[in-house]
Each structure stands twice: as C-alpha cells, then as structure tokens.
C-alpha positions as CSV (number, residue, x, y, z in Angstrom):
1,M,25.8,-95.1,79.9
2,E,28.1,-92.5,78.5
3,I,25.2,-90.5,77.1
4,R,23.6,-90.5,80.5
5,R,26.8,-89.1,82.0
6,R,27.0,-86.4,79.4
7,V,23.4,-85.4,80.1
8,W,23.9,-85.4,83.9
9,W,27.0,-83.2,83.9
10,S,25.6,-81.0,81.2
11,L,22.6,-80.3,83.5
12,C,25.1,-79.7,86.3
13,V,27.0,-77.1,84.3
14,F,23.9,-75.2,83.3
15,D,22.2,-75.4,86.7
16,V,25.2,-74.6,88.9
17,G,26.4,-71.9,86.5
18,A,23.0,-70.2,86.7
19,T,23.0,-70.6,90.5
20,I,26.2,-68.7,90.8
21,T,25.2,-66.2,88.2
22,F,22.1,-65.2,90.2
23,S,23.6,-65.8,93.7
24,R,21.1,-68.5,94.6
25,P,21.9,-71.4,97.1
26,D,23.6,-74.3,95.4
27,V,21.3,-77.3,95.6
28,W,23.0,-79.6,93.1
29,P,23.4,-83.1,94.7
30,Y,27.2,-83.5,95.0
31,K,27.2,-85.9,98.0
32,G,26.3,-89.5,97.4
33,V,26.6,-89.2,93.6
34,D,29.2,-91.4,91.9
35,V,28.5,-90.5,88.3
36,S,31.8,-90.5,86.4
37,F,32.8,-87.5,84.3
38,P,32.3,-87.6,80.6
39,L,35.0,-89.3,78.6
40,N,37.1,-87.0,76.3
41,V,36.4,-89.0,73.2
42,D,35.1,-88.3,69.7
43,D,31.7,-89.7,68.8
44,K,33.2,-92.0,66.1
45,D,35.3,-93.7,68.8
46,L,32.3,-94.6,71.0
47,T,29.2,-95.9,69.3
48,A,26.3,-98.3,70.2
49,A,28.3,-101.1,68.7
50,S,31.4,-100.5,70.9
51,Q,32.2,-103.4,73.2
52,S,34.3,-101.3,75.6
53,Y,35.2,-97.8,76.4
54,P,38.0,-96.3,74.1
55,P,41.0,-94.5,75.6
56,E,40.5,-90.8,76.1
57,N,41.9,-88.5,73.4
58,N,44.9,-86.2,74.1
59,A,43.2,-83.5,72.1
60,I,40.1,-81.3,72.3
61,T,36.8,-83.0,71.6
62,P,33.1,-81.9,71.8
63,Y,33.0,-83.1,75.4
64,T,36.2,-81.5,76.7
65,A,34.3,-78.4,77.9
66,I,31.6,-80.3,79.7
67,S,34.1,-82.5,81.5
68,T,36.3,-79.5,82.4
69,Q,33.4,-77.3,83.7
70,A,31.9,-80.2,85.6
71,R,35.2,-80.8,87.4
72,F,35.4,-77.1,88.1
73,H,31.9,-77.0,89.8
74,V,32.7,-80.0,91.9
75,A,36.0,-78.4,93.0
76,A,34.5,-75.0,93.6
77,H,31.2,-75.7,95.3
78,L,32.7,-75.7,98.8
79,C,34.1,-72.2,98.1
80,Y,30.7,-70.9,96.9
81,E,28.9,-72.5,99.9
82,E,31.2,-70.6,102.2
83,V,30.7,-67.3,100.4
84,I,26.9,-67.5,100.8
85,S,27.0,-68.8,104.4
86,R,27.0,-67.0,107.7
87,P,29.2,-65.8,109.1
88,F,31.1,-64.6,106.1
89,P,34.5,-66.4,105.9
90,T,37.7,-64.6,106.7
91,A,40.3,-63.8,104.1
92,E,42.5,-66.6,105.4
93,E,39.7,-69.1,104.9
94,L,38.9,-68.0,101.4
95,L,42.6,-68.1,100.4
96,R,42.9,-71.6,101.8
97,L,39.8,-72.8,99.9
98,N,41.2,-71.4,96.7
99,S,44.6,-73.1,97.2
100,E,43.0,-76.4,98.3
101,H,40.2,-76.7,95.8
102,I,40.4,-74.3,92.9
103,E,44.1,-74.3,92.2
104,P,44.4,-78.1,92.0
105,W,41.6,-78.0,89.4
106,R,43.2,-75.2,87.5
107,V,46.6,-76.9,87.1
108,S,44.8,-80.1,86.1
109,I,43.3,-78.5,83.0
110,P,44.7,-80.3,79.9
111,A,47.3,-78.3,78.0
112,Y,45.1,-78.5,74.8
113,F,42.3,-76.7,76.6
114,S,44.2,-74.3,78.8
115,E,43.7,-70.6,78.5
116,Q,46.9,-70.1,76.6
117,A,46.2,-72.9,74.1
118,E,44.9,-72.2,70.6
119,V,41.7,-74.1,69.9
120,P,39.5,-74.4,66.8
121,P,37.0,-71.6,66.4
122,R,34.1,-73.9,67.3
123,Y,35.6,-74.4,70.8
124,A,36.8,-70.8,71.4
125,L,33.6,-69.7,73.3
126,S,33.6,-72.7,75.7
127,Q,37.3,-72.2,76.4
128,A,36.7,-68.4,77.1
129,V,33.7,-69.0,79.3
130,M,35.6,-71.4,81.4
131,S,38.3,-68.8,82.1
132,W,35.7,-66.1,82.7
133,R,33.7,-68.3,85.1
134,L,36.9,-69.0,87.1
135,R,37.7,-65.3,87.5
136,N,34.1,-64.5,88.2
137,L,33.9,-66.9,91.1
138,R,37.1,-65.5,92.6
139,I,35.8,-61.9,92.1
140,V,32.7,-62.9,94.1
141,M,34.8,-64.5,96.7
142,Y,37.1,-61.6,97.3
143,R,34.9,-58.6,96.4
144,P,33.6,-58.0,99.9
145,F,37.2,-56.9,100.9
146,V,37.2,-54.3,98.1
147,I,33.8,-53.1,99.2
148,R,34.9,-52.9,102.8
149,R,38.0,-50.9,101.8
150,A,35.9,-48.5,99.8
151,L,33.4,-48.0,102.7
152,K,36.1,-47.4,105.3
153,G,38.2,-45.2,103.0
154,R,41.5,-46.4,104.3
155,A,43.9,-49.3,104.0
156,G,44.2,-52.0,106.6
157,S,47.2,-54.0,108.0
158,D,45.9,-57.6,107.7
159,E,48.1,-59.5,105.2
160,A,45.4,-62.0,104.1
161,S,42.8,-59.2,103.5
162,N,45.4,-57.3,101.5
163,K,46.0,-60.4,99.4
164,A,42.3,-61.0,98.8
165,Y,41.8,-57.3,97.9
166,C,44.7,-57.5,95.4
167,R,43.5,-60.7,93.8
168,C,40.0,-59.3,93.3
169,L,41.4,-56.3,91.4
170,S,43.7,-58.5,89.4
171,D,41.0,-61.0,88.4
172,A,38.7,-58.1,87.4
173,K,41.4,-56.6,85.3
174,S,42.1,-60.0,83.6
175,S,38.4,-60.6,83.0
176,I,38.0,-57.2,81.2
177,E,41.1,-57.8,79.1
178,T,40.2,-61.4,78.1
179,I,36.6,-60.4,77.2
180,S,38.0,-57.6,75.0
181,E,40.5,-59.9,73.4
182,Y,37.7,-62.4,72.6
183,W,35.5,-59.9,71.0
184,H,38.3,-58.5,68.8
185,G,39.4,-62.0,67.6
186,Q,36.5,-64.4,67.6
187,E,33.1,-65.0,66.0
188,H,30.2,-62.9,67.5
189,N,26.9,-64.5,68.3
190,R,24.1,-64.1,70.8
191,L,25.3,-66.7,73.2
192,A,28.8,-65.2,73.4
193,A,27.2,-61.8,73.9
194,W,25.1,-63.0,76.8
195,Y,28.1,-64.5,78.6
196,S,30.5,-61.7,77.9
197,I,28.0,-59.0,79.0
198,Y,27.3,-60.7,82.3
199,F,31.0,-61.4,83.1
200,L,32.0,-57.9,81.9
201,F,29.4,-56.2,84.1
202,Q,30.6,-58.2,87.2
203,A,34.2,-57.5,86.5
204,A,33.7,-53.8,85.7
205,L,32.0,-53.2,89.1
206,V,35.3,-53.9,90.9
207,P,37.4,-51.0,89.3
208,C,34.3,-48.8,89.7
209,I,34.3,-49.4,93.4
210,Y,38.0,-48.9,93.6
211,L,37.9,-45.7,91.5
212,C,35.5,-44.0,93.9
213,G,37.6,-41.5,95.9
214,K,40.8,-42.2,93.9
215,Y,42.8,-39.9,91.8
216,L,42.7,-40.7,88.1
217,D,46.1,-42.0,86.9
218,Y,47.3,-44.2,84.1
219,R,46.2,-47.4,85.7
220,H,42.6,-46.2,86.1
221,V,42.5,-45.0,82.4
222,E,43.7,-48.5,81.4
223,H,40.9,-50.2,83.3
224,H,38.3,-47.8,81.7
225,Q,39.8,-48.2,78.2
226,N,39.8,-52.0,78.4
227,A,36.1,-52.1,79.5
228,S,35.2,-49.5,76.8
229,D,36.9,-51.5,74.1
230,A,35.0,-54.6,75.2
231,V,31.7,-52.8,75.0
232,R,32.5,-51.2,71.6
233,A,33.4,-54.6,70.2
234,Q,30.0,-56.0,71.1
235,H,28.0,-53.5,69.0
236,E,27.9,-56.0,66.1
237,P,25.0,-58.3,67.3
238,P,21.7,-57.0,66.0
239,G,18.3,-56.4,67.5
240,T,17.7,-56.5,71.3
241,I,21.3,-57.2,72.2
242,S,22.5,-54.2,70.2
243,N,19.9,-51.9,71.9
244,T,21.0,-53.2,75.3
245,L,24.6,-52.6,74.6
246,D,23.8,-49.0,73.5
247,I,22.3,-48.3,76.9
248,Q,25.2,-50.0,78.6
249,A,27.8,-48.2,76.7
250,E,26.5,-44.7,76.8
251,P,27.9,-43.7,80.3
252,L,31.0,-45.9,79.9
253,L,32.4,-44.6,76.7
254,E,32.9,-41.0,78.0
255,I,35.3,-39.8,80.6
256,Q,34.1,-36.6,82.2
257,P,33.8,-35.0,85.7
258,V,30.7,-35.8,87.7
259,G,28.9,-33.6,90.3
260,E,28.9,-36.3,92.9
261,S,31.0,-37.0,96.0
262,P,33.0,-40.2,96.2
263,Q,30.6,-41.5,98.9
264,T,27.6,-40.9,96.7
265,Q,29.2,-42.7,93.9
266,I,30.0,-45.8,96.0
267,N,26.4,-45.8,97.3
268,S,25.1,-46.0,93.7
269,I,27.5,-48.8,92.8
270,I,26.7,-50.9,95.8
271,N,23.0,-50.4,95.2
272,M,23.4,-52.0,91.7
273,M,24.8,-55.1,93.4
274,W,22.1,-55.3,96.0
275,R,18.6,-53.7,96.5
276,P,18.1,-50.1,95.3
277,N,17.3,-47.4,97.8
278,V,19.1,-49.1,100.6
279,H,22.0,-47.6,102.4
280,P,25.3,-49.5,101.4
281,I,26.2,-50.4,104.9
282,E,22.7,-51.9,105.3
283,A,22.5,-53.5,101.9
284,A,24.2,-56.8,102.8
285,D,21.9,-57.1,105.8
286,V,18.9,-56.8,103.6
287,V,20.1,-59.6,101.3
288,M,21.7,-61.9,103.8
289,G,19.3,-61.4,106.7
290,D,19.7,-60.1,110.2
291,Q,23.2,-61.1,111.1
292,A,25.6,-59.0,113.1
293,E,28.6,-61.0,111.7
294,W,28.2,-59.5,108.2
295,M,27.8,-55.9,109.5
296,E,30.8,-56.5,111.7
297,F,32.7,-57.6,108.7
298,L,31.9,-54.5,106.7
299,N,32.8,-52.3,109.6
300,S,36.1,-54.1,110.3
301,E,39.3,-52.1,110.4
302,A,41.4,-54.8,108.7
303,A,40.8,-54.1,105.0
304,G,42.5,-53.0,101.8
305,I,46.2,-52.8,100.7
306,Q,48.8,-50.1,100.5
307,V,49.0,-48.1,97.3
308,N,52.4,-49.5,96.4
309,V,51.0,-53.0,96.2
310,L,48.6,-51.8,93.4
311,K,51.6,-51.0,91.3
312,E,52.1,-54.7,90.8
313,L,48.8,-55.1,89.0
C-alpha cells in the first residue's frame, strides 16, 4: 500500500509540476481522492515483512521531498485554478489565497527540510526545487500586476495591487539569488540545469519588465549581476545544455545602451511570455480568449507601487 501511495504522489508531483510549468489547465483529480501522503520513513523501517506502519522519522528521508511537494500541490491548486480562470482574480483575492492555502503549507514544512536547513548533498536539489517552485507560483500569481504597471507607466493607489507588485519583485529577486547560490555551492548535473534554467528564466523576466523605462541604479545592477552570476555558474554542464546556456548568456552578460525605446523593450519581453508578433495589450486576449475582463484588468488604473516601497526590497 505504501508503494502505491509513493507512486500516486510521485505522478502527481511530475504531472502538476509540468502543468504549471507550461501553463496548462490542472486536471489532476484532487476531489474524491483519499490517498494518504507518503510516510517519511526509511526503506529499512518498512519492508514486506512489516506487520504495521512504523512511526515517521524526524529527519530527512528519500520520501521527504515527495511528501512535501505533494502537500504543496494540494495546497496550491486552488491558487493556480484562479490564476488561469476568468475573470482574472483581484489582488485582494490572490493575497487571500496565498495566506489561506500557501502560507499554512509553508510554515508546516519540517525544520529538517526547510529552506534554511542544511541537508545532505543527495537531497540538495529536491530542497532547492521546492523553494524555486514556491516562488515561481507566486511570481505567476502576481506578475500581471507588474505587467500592468509597466504598460501604464505609472503607479497606482490600490494597496492590495501595490503589495502584489512588491511581492512579485521580491520573489523574483529571491529566486535569482537562490539559484545563483545553488550553482556556486552544489553538484552540477543535467536535471539541476533543466530546473534552474526554467526557474531562472521565469524570475529574470520580472526585473526585465520592471527595468523598462527605469533609470539604472544600484538595485538594478544587483538584479542583473545576480542573474549573470547564475548563468555563468551553469556553464559547466557539457553538450547541448552548454550550447543552450551560451545562447542564453550572450545578451545577459553585457551591460550596454540599446537603441530601443522603453515601450519597444516591454513589447519584446511580453511577446516572449505570450505569442510573438502580437501587440502586448492584445497578447493576453490571444492566449486567454475573447474576454473583456482581462483587457479591462490590463487597462486598469490601480497598479504598481510608489518608488519608496521598492527601497525595502
């Protein structure tokens, strides 16, 4: 029975993870399923000869990551459903979903698997991916408020939108920093390269959107330097991954003036996130269908935060 649980939740982790990665509708059957989460036990403590389930270990095991990520997806699936639904949820709704579903899961992570805990090298990637996945989901949740601010070119006065905007920038910054730290201190392999490239790309888009039309100051240089460091650190993997990283790194590793207006730059960035050759203000409509609510959201006046709030990042 325990093996079946591990298989079920392992499939959940890979399926839902890929669903969010490629922005597909989540079809995993959460309702009506009462499969218990995998036990946090070592294989030697639960064998075919065991007459009962052993108590769970208060330390990391090969199944800690599966159990933790499975609980994350169960807690976060309502948030993701709202993000891909119409009409797009308000900042108040997203902040409420985060506090009601994601935060309780985050504080429930065992201390031995928390982001600050030191784990054996064999578990370092699973620990890192969990923290990157959490931040990536929140970036996806709050990113529309950064896009709206960039398109409107001015700050708004709505407190909830300001908070969502600020959190998106903060999570993007933390993602870039933690990915850089991982690649400077942990073993490099192809699986780690795939995860880190994807999450780094998603996180780096946020400061790129913010930088369009902004004066370059020390905070901007810090964002660029952290992303550049993470890319440089990934040049060790051989073959196809190395070639891909060379292409990715070429425009990122140099700071130089460009002959483009801020609006042209933001157009290019948003096209990377949606379909090419579509005007940014129409891009969301192309992806999400003919819905006036989404267009109204992008054109809303309530977006962004005051510059002094950014100093807290």
